[in-house]
Backbone as CSV, one residue per row, in Angstrom:
resi,resn,N_x,N_y,N_z,CA_x,CA_y,CA_z,C_x,C_y,C_z
1,MET,0.994,32.987,9.273,1.512,31.662,9.045,2.800,31.489,9.840
2,THR,2.854,30.390,10.602,4.043,30.094,11.395,4.432,28.639,11.196
3,ILE,5.696,28.416,10.958,6.194,27.037,10.900,6.301,26.557,12.342
4,THR,5.587,25.475,12.656,5.564,24.972,14.027,6.428,23.735,14.217
5,ASP,6.846,23.092,13.119,7.755,21.952,13.231,8.437,21.716,11.898
6,ILE,9.685,21.297,11.976,10.458,20.925,10.793,11.182,19.630,11.115
7,GLU,11.009,18.633,10.259,11.739,17.366,10.401,12.726,17.253,9.248
8,ILE,13.985,17.055,9.594,15.060,16.945,8.617,15.551,15.502,8.595
9,ILE,15.564,14.892,7.411,16.080,13.533,7.253,17.232,13.612,6.255
10,LYS,18.438,13.511,6.774,19.626,13.647,5.939,19.665,12.533,4.900
11,THR,19.994,12.891,3.668,20.095,11.895,2.595,21.551,11.515,2.385
12,GLU,21.748,10.281,2.017,23.092,9.772,1.745,23.203,9.440,0.260
13,ASN,24.369,9.626,-0.284,24.673,9.230,-1.656,23.788,9.889,-2.704
14,LYS,23.355,11.098,-2.448,22.627,11.879,-3.451,23.464,13.119,-3.705
15,ALA,23.881,13.288,-4.925,24.881,14.293,-5.280,24.617,15.676,-4.693
16,ARG,23.478,16.268,-4.978,23.229,17.643,-4.544,22.201,17.742,-3.426
17,GLN,21.454,16.670,-3.216,20.402,16.716,-2.199,20.984,16.465,-0.815
18,LEU,20.776,17.409,0.087,21.285,17.297,1.450,20.322,16.552,2.360
19,ALA,19.006,16.776,2.155,18.025,16.198,3.077,16.627,16.203,2.474
20,ASP,15.800,15.307,3.032,14.350,15.350,2.823,13.778,16.117,4.003
21,VAL,12.729,16.873,3.766,12.190,17.743,4.802,10.670,17.601,4.882
22,LYS,10.158,17.615,6.111,8.719,17.713,6.366,8.509,18.985,7.165
23,ILE,7.512,19.764,6.778,7.244,21.052,7.415,5.802,21.063,7.910
24,VAL,5.595,21.498,9.149,4.253,21.670,9.691,3.996,23.171,9.852
25,ILE,2.853,23.611,9.340,2.459,25.013,9.417,1.283,25.134,10.383
26,ASP,1.415,26.029,11.351,0.338,26.335,12.308,-0.243,25.085,12.970
27,ASP,0.570,24.076,13.179,0.130,22.824,13.803,-1.061,22.175,13.096
28,CYS,-1.290,22.518,11.822,-2.466,21.938,11.161,-2.251,21.571,9.698
29,LEU,-1.109,21.909,9.114,-0.861,21.598,7.712,0.525,20.995,7.570
30,LEU,0.597,19.783,6.996,1.870,19.101,6.779,2.250,19.195,5.311
31,ILE,3.465,19.645,5.053,4.016,19.667,3.699,5.166,18.667,3.677
32,GLN,5.044,17.650,2.806,6.055,16.596,2.718,6.770,16.653,1.373
33,ASN,7.741,15.772,1.233,8.482,15.621,-0.027,9.186,16.901,-0.448
34,VAL,9.643,17.656,0.541,10.431,18.853,0.286,11.902,18.436,0.311
35,LYS,12.684,18.954,-0.591,14.101,18.609,-0.681,14.955,19.822,-0.336
36,LEU,16.041,19.574,0.378,17.034,20.611,0.644,18.202,20.343,-0.296
37,ILE,18.501,21.302,-1.151,19.467,21.130,-2.236,20.639,22.098,-2.077
38,ASP,21.848,21.605,-2.369,23.038,22.460,-2.441,23.546,22.393,-3.873
39,ASN,23.404,23.485,-4.608,23.831,23.477,-6.011,25.265,23.982,-6.194
40,GLY,25.998,24.128,-5.100,27.372,24.610,-5.173,27.480,26.113,-4.989
41,GLU,26.417,26.842,-5.296,26.397,28.286,-5.113,25.598,28.676,-3.873
42,ARG,24.521,27.920,-3.610,23.681,28.217,-2.457,22.857,26.988,-2.081
43,ILE,22.313,27.022,-0.885,21.408,25.973,-0.419,19.991,26.517,-0.557
44,PHE,19.084,25.686,-1.074,17.710,26.126,-1.251,16.740,24.970,-1.058
45,VAL,15.470,25.309,-0.917,14.400,24.333,-0.743,13.728,24.104,-2.089
46,ALA,13.516,22.830,-2.432,12.787,22.474,-3.655,11.517,21.735,-3.242
47,PHE,10.388,22.255,-3.674,9.110,21.646,-3.350,8.793,20.535,-4.344
48,SER,7.939,19.613,-3.923,7.624,18.452,-4.749,6.807,18.840,-5.975
49,TYR,6.835,17.961,-6.953,6.051,18.151,-8.170,5.579,16.785,-8.664
50,THR,4.584,16.814,-9.497,4.041,15.618,-10.117,4.192,15.772,-11.622
51,GLU,4.514,14.685,-12.289,4.575,14.740,-13.753,3.238,14.316,-14.318
52,ARG,2.682,15.172,-15.171,1.416,14.886,-15.842,1.598,15.122,-17.332
53,LYS,1.388,14.070,-18.088,1.531,14.153,-19.545,2.890,14.722,-19.934
54,GLY,3.937,14.271,-19.229,5.293,14.695,-19.531,5.659,16.085,-19.046
55,GLU,4.761,16.736,-18.327,5.011,18.086,-17.825,5.074,18.070,-16.302
56,LYS,6.032,18.771,-15.720,6.149,18.865,-14.264,5.182,19.918,-13.738
57,VAL,4.356,19.496,-12.768,3.376,20.391,-12.161,3.662,20.427,-10.660
58,ALA,3.867,21.623,-10.118,4.197,21.769,-8.699,3.028,21.342,-7.827
59,ASP,3.338,20.600,-6.746,2.323,20.182,-5.783,2.056,21.274,-4.748
60,VAL,3.103,21.969,-4.351,3.006,23.052,-3.370,3.769,24.241,-3.937
61,ILE,3.148,25.407,-3.890,3.794,26.601,-4.436,3.650,27.751,-3.437
62,PRO,4.764,28.236,-2.874,4.682,29.456,-2.069,4.279,30.606,-3.009
63,LEU,3.277,31.362,-2.622,2.726,32.361,-3.534,3.472,33.688,-3.537
64,THR,4.340,33.913,-2.550,5.113,35.154,-2.538,6.577,34.847,-2.228
65,HIS,7.438,35.770,-2.611,8.867,35.625,-2.291,9.078,35.652,-0.786
66,LYS,8.258,36.419,-0.090,8.373,36.518,1.370,8.104,35.157,2.024
67,VAL,7.057,34.470,1.593,6.735,33.153,2.155,7.823,32.146,1.800
68,ARG,8.263,32.133,0.545,9.326,31.203,0.129,10.590,31.470,0.938
69,GLY,10.952,32.736,1.113,12.144,33.086,1.877,12.035,32.658,3.327
70,TYR,10.864,32.864,3.913,10.632,32.445,5.306,10.818,30.938,5.454
71,ILE,10.204,30.163,4.556,10.325,28.701,4.619,11.775,28.283,4.432
72,GLU,12.441,28.826,3.415,13.849,28.469,3.186,14.725,28.833,4.374
73,ASP,14.565,30.021,4.890,15.386,30.459,6.026,15.223,29.523,7.220
74,GLU,13.978,29.173,7.538,13.719,28.309,8.694,14.255,26.891,8.484
75,VAL,14.083,26.347,7.293,14.571,24.995,7.008,16.099,24.959,7.044
76,ILE,16.742,25.924,6.412,18.213,25.965,6.390,18.759,26.168,7.798
77,LYS,18.128,27.043,8.577,18.556,27.264,9.962,18.469,25.962,10.764
78,LYS,17.362,25.253,10.639,17.180,23.981,11.353,18.214,22.954,10.896
79,TYR,18.462,22.863,9.596,19.455,21.922,9.066,20.839,22.220,9.644
80,ARG,21.219,23.470,9.650,22.540,23.849,10.171,22.655,23.559,11.665
81,GLU,21.585,23.848,12.427,21.596,23.546,13.866,21.795,22.047,14.100
82,LEU,21.068,21.235,13.359,21.148,19.782,13.545,22.486,19.217,13.094
83,THR,23.018,19.707,11.986,24.301,19.181,11.509,25.443,19.598,12.427
84,GLU,25.354,20.786,13.020,26.376,21.214,13.969,26.411,20.314,15.196
85,ARG,25.239,19.792,15.572,25.147,18.900,16.738,25.127,17.435,16.327
86,ASN,25.321,17.153,15.023,25.264,15.779,14.491,23.955,15.080,14.857
87,GLU,22.839,15.797,14.738,21.552,15.245,15.112,20.630,14.989,13.934
88,CYS,21.071,15.193,12.702,20.217,14.891,11.558,20.008,13.387,11.494
89,LEU,18.790,12.994,11.224,18.485,11.559,11.110,19.061,10.990,9.844
């Protein structure tokens, strides 16, 4: 699995949310509605969820810590590169 594209859309006026993110895997799978969050201790990726009968159900779930870490590392790296160059949308 390789991340082939990451789109970062900087959010304004959202307390902890830094950006909305779209991720493309292997040029064939798009993951949308991903949030980049800064909780004051660290920056992390939050995947989308749907509420069903009052319960939150994840839409996308990385199945291993290795995959989650890879996605987070790549998204955070891209965010930092873009913010350093003031290129976040």
